CHARMM-style PDB file with segment names, atoms N, HN, CA, C and O in Angstrom:
ATOM      1  N   UNK     1    -140.382 -50.609-110.179  1.00  0.00      PROA
ATOM      2  CA  UNK     1    -141.016 -51.230-108.709  1.00  0.00      PROA
ATOM      3  C   UNK     1    -139.533 -52.236-108.143  1.00  0.00      PROA
ATOM      4  O   UNK     1    -139.116 -52.253-106.985  1.00  0.00      PROA
ATOM      5  N   UNK     2    -139.033 -52.890-109.139  1.00  0.00      PROA
ATOM      6  HN  UNK     2    -139.372 -52.877-110.080  1.00  0.00      PROA
ATOM      7  CA  UNK     2    -138.105 -54.471-108.684  1.00  0.00      PROA
ATOM      8  C   UNK     2    -136.585 -53.090-107.893  1.00  0.00      PROA
ATOM      9  O   UNK     2    -136.037 -53.200-106.796  1.00  0.00      PROA
ATOM     10  N   UNK     3    -136.389 -52.199-108.742  1.00  0.00      PROA
ATOM     11  HN  UNK     3    -136.834 -52.110-109.633  1.00  0.00      PROA
ATOM     12  CA  UNK     3    -134.881 -51.933-108.560  1.00  0.00      PROA
ATOM     13  C   UNK     3    -134.763 -50.357-107.722  1.00  0.00      PROA
ATOM     14  O   UNK     3    -133.756 -49.649-107.751  1.00  0.00      PROA
ATOM     15  N   UNK     4    -136.145 -50.002-106.936  1.00  0.00      PROA
ATOM     16  HN  UNK     4    -136.963 -50.577-106.912  1.00  0.00      PROA
ATOM     17  CA  UNK     4    -136.402 -48.882-106.801  1.00  0.00      PROA
ATOM     18  C   UNK     4    -136.634 -48.905-104.888  1.00  0.00      PROA
ATOM     19  O   UNK     4    -137.097 -49.931-104.390  1.00  0.00      PROA
ATOM     20  N   UNK     5    -136.373 -48.053-104.245  1.00  0.00      PROA
ATOM     21  HN  UNK     5    -135.997 -47.220-104.650  1.00  0.00      PROA
ATOM     22  CA  UNK     5    -136.515 -48.092-102.742  1.00  0.00      PROA
ATOM     23  C   UNK     5    -137.895 -47.239-102.324  1.00  0.00      PROA
ATOM     24  O   UNK     5    -138.412 -47.092-101.216  1.00  0.00      PROA
ATOM     25  N   UNK     6    -138.239 -46.796-103.474  1.00  0.00      PROA
ATOM     26  HN  UNK     6    -137.818 -46.915-104.373  1.00  0.00      PROA
ATOM     27  CA  UNK     6    -139.137 -45.365-103.604  1.00  0.00      PROA
ATOM     28  C   UNK     6    -140.332 -46.359-103.077  1.00  0.00      PROA
ATOM     29  O   UNK     6    -140.291 -47.496-103.546  1.00  0.00      PROA
ATOM     30  N   UNK     7    -141.333 -46.078-102.207  1.00  0.00      PROA
ATOM     31  HN  UNK     7    -141.366 -45.154-101.826  1.00  0.00      PROA
ATOM     32  CA  UNK     7    -142.758 -46.608-102.517  1.00  0.00      PROA
ATOM     33  C   UNK     7    -143.805 -46.477-103.504  1.00  0.00      PROA
ATOM     34  O   UNK     7    -143.420 -46.275-104.656  1.00  0.00      PROA
ATOM     35  N   UNK     8    -145.038 -46.549-103.297  1.00  0.00      PROA
ATOM     36  HN  UNK     8    -145.351 -46.713-102.361  1.00  0.00      PROA
ATOM     37  CA  UNK     8    -145.783 -46.477-104.444  1.00  0.00      PROA
ATOM     38  C   UNK     8    -146.369 -44.943-104.408  1.00  0.00      PROA
ATOM     39  O   UNK     8    -146.557 -44.207-105.377  1.00  0.00      PROA
ATOM     40  N   UNK     9    -146.604 -44.668-103.014  1.00  0.00      PROA
ATOM     41  HN  UNK     9    -146.451 -45.267-102.228  1.00  0.00      PROA
ATOM     42  CA  UNK     9    -147.220 -42.823-103.276  1.00  0.00      PROA
ATOM     43  C   UNK     9    -145.844 -41.875-103.506  1.00  0.00      PROA
ATOM     44  O   UNK     9    -145.962 -40.649-103.505  1.00  0.00      PROA
ATOM     45  N   UNK    10    -144.311 -42.625-103.734  1.00  0.00      PROA
ATOM     46  HN  UNK    10    -144.215 -43.620-103.735  1.00  0.00      PROA
ATOM     47  CA  UNK    10    -143.658 -41.320-104.089  1.00  0.00      PROA
ATOM     48  C   UNK    10    -143.319 -41.925-105.762  1.00  0.00      PROA
ATOM     49  O   UNK    10    -142.505 -41.262-106.404  1.00  0.00      PROA
ATOM     50  N   UNK    11    -143.861 -43.003-106.352  1.00  0.00      PROA
ATOM     51  HN  UNK    11    -144.522 -43.542-105.830  1.00  0.00      PROA
ATOM     52  CA  UNK    11    -143.838 -43.687-107.492  1.00  0.00      PROA
ATOM     53  C   UNK    11    -144.899 -41.978-108.266  1.00  0.00      PROA
ATOM     54  O   UNK    11    -144.614 -40.906-108.800  1.00  0.00      PROA
ATOM     55  N   UNK    12    -146.333 -42.856-107.770  1.00  0.00      PROA
ATOM     56  HN  UNK    12    -146.564 -43.727-107.337  1.00  0.00      PROA
ATOM     57  CA  UNK    12    -147.512 -41.987-108.178  1.00  0.00      PROA
ATOM     58  C   UNK    12    -147.050 -40.472-108.145  1.00  0.00      PROA
ATOM     59  O   UNK    12    -147.284 -39.745-109.110  1.00  0.00      PROA
ATOM     60  N   UNK    13    -146.391 -40.008-107.018  1.00  0.00      PROA
ATOM     61  HN  UNK    13    -146.201 -40.598-106.234  1.00  0.00      PROA
ATOM     62  CA  UNK    13    -146.233 -38.302-107.171  1.00  0.00      PROA
ATOM     63  C   UNK    13    -145.247 -38.055-108.186  1.00  0.00      PROA
ATOM     64  O   UNK    13    -145.574 -36.995-108.721  1.00  0.00      PROA
ATOM     65  N   UNK    14    -144.054 -38.570-108.793  1.00  0.00      PROA
ATOM     66  HN  UNK    14    -143.788 -39.431-108.359  1.00  0.00      PROA
ATOM     67  CA  UNK    14    -142.919 -38.620-109.690  1.00  0.00      PROA
ATOM     68  C   UNK    14    -144.309 -39.328-110.902  1.00  0.00      PROA
ATOM     69  O   UNK    14    -143.757 -39.081-111.974  1.00  0.00      PROA
ATOM     70  N   UNK    15    -144.909 -39.626-111.069  1.00  0.00      PROA
ATOM     71  HN  UNK    15    -145.357 -39.827-110.198  1.00  0.00      PROA
ATOM     72  CA  UNK    15    -145.609 -40.099-112.090  1.00  0.00      PROA
ATOM     73  C   UNK    15    -146.296 -38.406-112.322  1.00  0.00      PROA
ATOM     74  O   UNK    15    -146.333 -38.050-113.500  1.00  0.00      PROA
ATOM     75  N   UNK    16    -146.679 -37.665-111.560  1.00  0.00      PROA
ATOM     76  HN  UNK    16    -146.650 -37.955-110.603  1.00  0.00      PROA
ATOM     77  CA  UNK    16    -147.494 -36.862-111.730  1.00  0.00      PROA
ATOM     78  C   UNK    16    -149.384 -36.858-111.171  1.00  0.00      PROA
ATOM     79  O   UNK    16    -150.266 -36.000-111.207  1.00  0.00      PROA
ATOM     80  N   UNK    17    -149.328 -38.171-110.732  1.00  0.00      PROA
ATOM     81  HN  UNK    17    -148.612 -38.868-110.702  1.00  0.00      PROA
ATOM     82  CA  UNK    17    -150.829 -38.624-109.347  1.00  0.00      PROA
ATOM     83  C   UNK    17    -151.241 -37.537-108.721  1.00  0.00      PROA
ATOM     84  O   UNK    17    -150.596 -36.489-108.702  1.00  0.00      PROA
ATOM     85  N   UNK    18    -152.456 -37.727-108.110  1.00  0.00      PROA
ATOM     86  HN  UNK    18    -152.981 -38.578-108.125  1.00  0.00      PROA
ATOM     87  CA  UNK    18    -152.768 -36.610-107.876  1.00  0.00      PROA
ATOM     88  C   UNK    18    -152.424 -36.983-106.008  1.00  0.00      PROA
ATOM     89  O   UNK    18    -151.794 -36.430-105.107  1.00  0.00      PROA
ATOM     90  N   UNK    19    -153.380 -38.407-106.180  1.00  0.00      PROA
ATOM     91  HN  UNK    19    -153.891 -38.856-106.912  1.00  0.00      PROA
ATOM     92  CA  UNK    19    -153.218 -39.578-105.471  1.00  0.00      PROA
ATOM     93  C   UNK    19    -152.455 -40.659-106.099  1.00  0.00      PROA
ATOM     94  O   UNK    19    -152.192 -40.772-107.297  1.00  0.00      PROA
ATOM     95  N   UNK    20    -152.119 -41.470-105.097  1.00  0.00      PROA
ATOM     96  HN  UNK    20    -152.332 -41.379-104.125  1.00  0.00      PROA
ATOM     97  CA  UNK    20    -151.353 -42.842-104.484  1.00  0.00      PROA
ATOM     98  C   UNK    20    -152.666 -44.036-105.249  1.00  0.00      PROA
ATOM     99  O   UNK    20    -152.449 -45.217-105.521  1.00  0.00      PROA
ATOM    100  N   UNK    21    -153.874 -43.351-105.439  1.00  0.00      PROA
ATOM    101  HN  UNK    21    -154.050 -42.392-105.218  1.00  0.00      PROA
ATOM    102  CA  UNK    21    -154.719 -44.720-105.349  1.00  0.00      PROA
ATOM    103  C   UNK    21    -155.352 -44.296-107.206  1.00  0.00      PROA
ATOM    104  O   UNK    21    -155.875 -45.171-107.895  1.00  0.00      PROA
ATOM    105  N   UNK    22    -155.166 -42.951-107.676  1.00  0.00      PROA
ATOM    106  HN  UNK    22    -154.741 -42.239-107.117  1.00  0.00      PROA
ATOM    107  CA  UNK    22    -155.497 -42.662-109.054  1.00  0.00      PROA
ATOM    108  C   UNK    22    -154.161 -44.026-110.027  1.00  0.00      PROA
ATOM    109  O   UNK    22    -154.463 -44.694-111.016  1.00  0.00      PROA
ATOM    110  N   UNK    23    -153.008 -44.036-109.420  1.00  0.00      PROA
ATOM    111  HN  UNK    23    -152.763 -43.493-108.616  1.00  0.00      PROA
ATOM    112  CA  UNK    23    -151.736 -44.622-110.062  1.00  0.00      PROA
ATOM    113  C   UNK    23    -152.734 -46.532-110.390  1.00  0.00      PROA
ATOM    114  O   UNK    23    -153.141 -47.174-111.359  1.00  0.00      PROA
ATOM    115  N   UNK    24    -152.674 -46.712-108.583  1.00  0.00      PROA
ATOM    116  HN  UNK    24    -152.343 -46.191-107.796  1.00  0.00      PROA
ATOM    117  CA  UNK    24    -153.258 -47.825-108.490  1.00  0.00      PROA
ATOM    118  C   UNK    24    -153.904 -48.489-109.259  1.00  0.00      PROA
ATOM    119  O   UNK    24    -153.665 -49.632-109.649  1.00  0.00      PROA
ATOM    120  N   UNK    25    -155.083 -47.553-109.619  1.00  0.00      PROA
ATOM    121  HN  UNK    25    -155.278 -46.625-109.302  1.00  0.00      PROA
ATOM    122  CA  UNK    25    -156.621 -47.680-111.067  1.00  0.00      PROA
ATOM    123  C   UNK    25    -155.839 -47.895-111.426  1.00  0.00      PROA
ATOM    124  O   UNK    25    -155.108 -48.652-110.787  1.00  0.00      PROA
ATOM    125  N   UNK    26    -155.438 -47.416-112.639  1.00  0.00      PROA
ATOM    126  HN  UNK    26    -156.031 -46.801-113.158  1.00  0.00      PROA
ATOM    127  CA  UNK    26    -154.743 -47.446-113.736  1.00  0.00      PROA
ATOM    128  C   UNK    26    -153.870 -48.337-114.022  1.00  0.00      PROA
ATOM    129  O   UNK    26    -153.911 -48.746-115.182  1.00  0.00      PROA
ATOM    130  N   UNK    27    -152.980 -48.834-113.243  1.00  0.00      PROA
ATOM    131  HN  UNK    27    -152.947 -48.501-112.300  1.00  0.00      PROA
ATOM    132  CA  UNK    27    -152.154 -49.934-112.810  1.00  0.00      PROA
ATOM    133  C   UNK    27    -152.817 -50.990-113.432  1.00  0.00      PROA
ATOM    134  O   UNK    27    -152.566 -51.711-114.398  1.00  0.00      PROA
ATOM    135  N   UNK    28    -153.998 -50.868-112.393  1.00  0.00      PROA
ATOM    136  HN  UNK    28    -154.202 -50.283-111.608  1.00  0.00      PROA
ATOM    137  CA  UNK    28    -154.387 -52.390-111.774  1.00  0.00      PROA
ATOM    138  C   UNK    28    -155.743 -52.307-113.499  1.00  0.00      PROA
ATOM    139  O   UNK    28    -156.287 -53.351-113.860  1.00  0.00      PROA
ATOM    140  N   UNK    29    -156.017 -50.959-114.256  1.00  0.00      PROA
ATOM    141  HN  UNK    29    -155.576 -50.111-113.963  1.00  0.00      PROA
ATOM    142  CA  UNK    29    -156.343 -51.261-115.232  1.00  0.00      PROA
ATOM    143  C   UNK    29    -155.552 -51.655-116.279  1.00  0.00      PROA
ATOM    144  O   UNK    29    -156.178 -52.376-117.056  1.00  0.00      PROA
ATOM    145  N   UNK    30    -154.310 -51.436-116.624  1.00  0.00      PROA
ATOM    146  HN  UNK    30    -153.802 -50.850-115.993  1.00  0.00      PROA
ATOM    147  CA  UNK    30    -153.469 -51.806-117.746  1.00  0.00      PROA
ATOM    148  C   UNK    30    -153.033 -53.789-117.521  1.00  0.00      PROA
ATOM    149  O   UNK    30    -152.998 -54.663-118.387  1.00  0.00      PROA
ATOM    150  N   UNK    31    -152.782 -53.882-116.090  1.00  0.00      PROA
ATOM    151  HN  UNK    31    -152.811 -53.172-115.386  1.00  0.00      PROA
ATOM    152  CA  UNK    31    -152.027 -55.056-115.733  1.00  0.00      PROA
ATOM    153  C   UNK    31    -152.973 -56.066-115.386  1.00  0.00      PROA
ATOM    154  O   UNK    31    -152.619 -57.239-115.506  1.00  0.00      PROA
ATOM    155  N   UNK    32    -154.039 -55.820-115.003  1.00  0.00      PROA
ATOM    156  HN  UNK    32    -154.327 -54.868-114.905  1.00  0.00      PROA
ATOM    157  CA  UNK    32    -154.882 -56.630-113.998  1.00  0.00      PROA
ATOM    158  C   UNK    32    -154.575 -56.567-112.927  1.00  0.00      PROA
ATOM    159  O   UNK    32    -155.584 -57.025-112.390  1.00  0.00      PROA
ATOM    160  N   UNK    33    -153.367 -56.146-111.517  1.00  0.00      PROA
ATOM    161  HN  UNK    33    -152.548 -55.774-111.953  1.00  0.00      PROA
ATOM    162  CA  UNK    33    -153.253 -56.091-110.605  1.00  0.00      PROA
ATOM    163  C   UNK    33    -152.706 -54.909-110.011  1.00  0.00      PROA
ATOM    164  O   UNK    33    -152.244 -54.133-110.847  1.00  0.00      PROA
ATOM    165  N   UNK    34    -152.618 -54.537-108.813  1.00  0.00      PROA
ATOM    166  HN  UNK    34    -152.992 -55.168-108.134  1.00  0.00      PROA
ATOM    167  CA  UNK    34    -152.406 -53.630-108.335  1.00  0.00      PROA
ATOM    168  C   UNK    34    -150.985 -53.450-108.019  1.00  0.00      PROA
ATOM    169  O   UNK    34    -150.348 -54.496-107.893  1.00  0.00      PROA
ATOM    170  N   UNK    35    -150.594 -52.766-107.923  1.00  0.00      PROA
ATOM    171  HN  UNK    35    -151.111 -51.916-108.026  1.00  0.00      PROA
ATOM    172  CA  UNK    35    -148.900 -52.011-107.503  1.00  0.00      PROA
ATOM    173  C   UNK    35    -148.520 -53.185-106.633  1.00  0.00      PROA
ATOM    174  O   UNK    35    -147.773 -54.024-107.137  1.00  0.00      PROA
ATOM    175  N   UNK    36    -148.878 -53.330-105.572  1.00  0.00      PROA
ATOM    176  HN  UNK    36    -149.485 -52.649-105.163  1.00  0.00      PROA
ATOM    177  CA  UNK    36    -148.079 -53.942-104.389  1.00  0.00      PROA
ATOM    178  C   UNK    36    -148.245 -55.401-104.906  1.00  0.00      PROA
ATOM    179  O   UNK    36    -147.321 -56.152-104.593  1.00  0.00      PROA
ATOM    180  N   UNK    37    -149.103 -55.854-105.529  1.00  0.00      PROA
ATOM    181  HN  UNK    37    -149.854 -55.243-105.783  1.00  0.00      PROA
ATOM    182  CA  UNK    37    -148.852 -57.364-105.946  1.00  0.00      PROA
ATOM    183  C   UNK    37    -147.944 -57.531-107.120  1.00  0.00      PROA
ATOM    184  O   UNK    37    -147.485 -58.653-107.331  1.00  0.00      PROA
ATOM    185  N   UNK    38    -147.586 -56.378-108.033  1.00  0.00      PROA
ATOM    186  HN  UNK    38    -147.960 -55.466-107.861  1.00  0.00      PROA
ATOM    187  CA  UNK    38    -146.795 -55.990-108.897  1.00  0.00      PROA
ATOM    188  C   UNK    38    -145.377 -56.368-107.946  1.00  0.00      PROA
ATOM    189  O   UNK    38    -144.623 -57.283-108.279  1.00  0.00      PROA
ATOM    190  N   UNK    39    -145.226 -55.811-107.144  1.00  0.00      PROA
ATOM    191  HN  UNK    39    -145.839 -55.068-106.873  1.00  0.00      PROA
ATOM    192  CA  UNK    39    -143.597 -56.093-106.438  1.00  0.00      PROA
ATOM    193  C   UNK    39    -143.573 -57.290-105.959  1.00  0.00      PROA
ATOM    194  O   UNK    39    -142.426 -57.721-105.840  1.00  0.00      PROA
ATOM    195  N   UNK    40    -144.544 -58.124-105.579  1.00  0.00      PROA
ATOM    196  HN  UNK    40    -145.475 -57.774-105.675  1.00  0.00      PROA
ATOM    197  CA  UNK    40    -144.520 -59.723-104.778  1.00  0.00      PROA
ATOM    198  C   UNK    40    -144.174 -60.137-106.263  1.00  0.00      PROA
ATOM    199  O   UNK    40    -142.990 -60.447-106.398  1.00  0.00      PROA
ATOM    200  N   UNK    41    -144.805 -60.198-107.199  1.00  0.00      PROA
ATOM    201  HN  UNK    41    -145.766 -59.947-107.089  1.00  0.00      PROA
ATOM    202  CA  UNK    41    -144.161 -60.862-108.572  1.00  0.00      PROA
ATOM    203  C   UNK    41    -143.129 -60.330-108.901  1.00  0.00      PROA
ATOM    204  O   UNK    41    -142.567 -61.153-109.625  1.00  0.00      PROA
ATOM    205  N   UNK    42    -142.474 -59.386-108.812  1.00  0.00      PROA
ATOM    206  HN  UNK    42    -142.930 -58.718-108.224  1.00  0.00      PROA
ATOM    207  CA  UNK    42    -141.012 -59.274-109.129  1.00  0.00      PROA
ATOM    208  C   UNK    42    -140.756 -59.720-108.925  1.00  0.00      PROA
ATOM    209  O   UNK    42    -140.391 -60.501-109.804  1.00  0.00      PROA
ATOM    210  N   UNK    43    -140.409 -60.161-107.390  1.00  0.00      PROA
ATOM    211  HN  UNK    43    -140.706 -59.526-106.676  1.00  0.00      PROA
ATOM    212  CA  UNK    43    -139.563 -60.387-106.634  1.00  0.00      PROA
ATOM    213  C   UNK    43    -139.572 -61.642-106.888  1.00  0.00      PROA
ATOM    214  O   UNK    43    -138.504 -62.120-106.505  1.00  0.00      PROA
ATOM    215  N   UNK    44    -140.592 -62.820-107.580  1.00  0.00      PROA
ATOM    216  HN  UNK    44    -141.459 -62.432-107.892  1.00  0.00      PROA
ATOM    217  CA  UNK    44    -140.242 -64.094-107.425  1.00  0.00      PROA
ATOM    218  C   UNK    44    -140.469 -64.334-109.167  1.00  0.00      PROA
ATOM    219  O   UNK    44    -141.097 -65.387-109.273  1.00  0.00      PROA
ATOM    220  N   UNK    45    -140.234 -63.840-110.336  1.00  0.00      PROA
ATOM    221  HN  UNK    45    -139.723 -62.984-110.249  1.00  0.00      PROA
ATOM    222  CA  UNK    45    -140.226 -63.539-111.471  1.00  0.00      PROA
ATOM    223  C   UNK    45    -139.692 -62.218-112.121  1.00  0.00      PROA
ATOM    224  O   UNK    45    -139.733 -61.054-111.723  1.00  0.00      PROA
ATOM    225  N   UNK    46    -139.093 -62.884-113.445  1.00  0.00      PROA
ATOM    226  HN  UNK    46    -139.060 -63.830-113.768  1.00  0.00      PROA
ATOM    227  CA  UNK    46    -138.572 -61.579-114.219  1.00  0.00      PROA
ATOM    228  C   UNK    46    -139.308 -60.813-114.736  1.00  0.00      PROA
ATOM    229  O   UNK    46    -140.387 -61.284-115.094  1.00  0.00      PROA
ATOM    230  N   UNK    47    -139.081 -59.519-114.960  1.00  0.00      PROA
ATOM    231  HN  UNK    47    -138.204 -59.137-114.669  1.00  0.00      PROA
ATOM    232  CA  UNK    47    -139.709 -58.434-115.159  1.00  0.00      PROA
ATOM    233  C   UNK    47    -140.739 -59.371-117.109  1.00  0.00      PROA
ATOM    234  O   UNK    47    -141.861 -59.173-117.576  1.00  0.00      PROA
ATOM    235  N   UNK    48    -140.075 -59.893-117.383  1.00  0.00      PROA
ATOM    236  HN  UNK    48    -139.163 -60.053-117.004  1.00  0.00      PROA
ATOM    237  CA  UNK    48    -140.948 -59.795-119.287  1.00  0.00      PROA
ATOM    238  C   UNK    48    -141.729 -60.796-118.746  1.00  0.00      PROA
ATOM    239  O   UNK    48    -142.907 -60.766-119.102  1.00  0.00      PROA
ATOM    240  N   UNK    49    -141.371 -61.765-117.906  1.00  0.00      PROA
ATOM    241  HN  UNK    49    -140.414 -61.789-117.617  1.00  0.00      PROA
ATOM    242  CA  UNK    49    -142.759 -62.993-117.309  1.00  0.00      PROA
ATOM    243  C   UNK    49    -143.880 -62.702-116.528  1.00  0.00      PROA
ATOM    244  O   UNK    49    -144.929 -63.336-116.416  1.00  0.00      PROA
ATOM    245  N   UNK    50    -143.379 -61.246-115.793  1.00  0.00      PROA
ATOM    246  HN  UNK    50    -142.527 -60.731-115.884  1.00  0.00      PROA
ATOM    247  CA  UNK    50    -144.897 -60.379-115.457  1.00  0.00      PROA
ATOM    248  C   UNK    50    -146.005 -59.984-116.241  1.00  0.00      PROA
ATOM    249  O   UNK    50    -147.186 -59.849-115.925  1.00  0.00      PROA
ATOM    250  N   UNK    51    -145.275 -59.783-117.587  1.00  0.00      PROA
ATOM    251  HN  UNK    51    -144.315 -59.893-117.844  1.00  0.00      PROA
ATOM    252  CA  UNK    51    -146.087 -59.351-118.876  1.00  0.00      PROA
ATOM    253  C   UNK    51    -147.016 -60.693-119.380  1.00  0.00      PROA
ATOM    254  O   UNK    51    -148.181 -60.462-119.703  1.00  0.00      PROA
ATOM    255  N   UNK    52    -146.500 -62.111-119.449  1.00  0.00      PROA
ATOM    256  HN  UNK    52    -145.553 -62.299-119.187  1.00  0.00      PROA
ATOM    257  CA  UNK    52    -147.279 -62.861-120.267  1.00  0.00      PROA
ATOM    258  C   UNK    52    -148.756 -62.645-119.479  1.00  0.00      PROA
ATOM    259  OT1 UNK    52    -149.774 -63.182-119.917  1.00  0.00      PROA
TER     260      UNK     52
END
């Protein structure tokens, strides 16, 4: 997400989700925050720190 200009909808479609909200739900379930927040966090910290 840090190195792409694709928006969340385009990423969801490339991952074969039928809706962006389905991807966001799974993303939130796995990481505890939504994809939009991940983009903000990635701009502030390294990807490794994001997973801690």
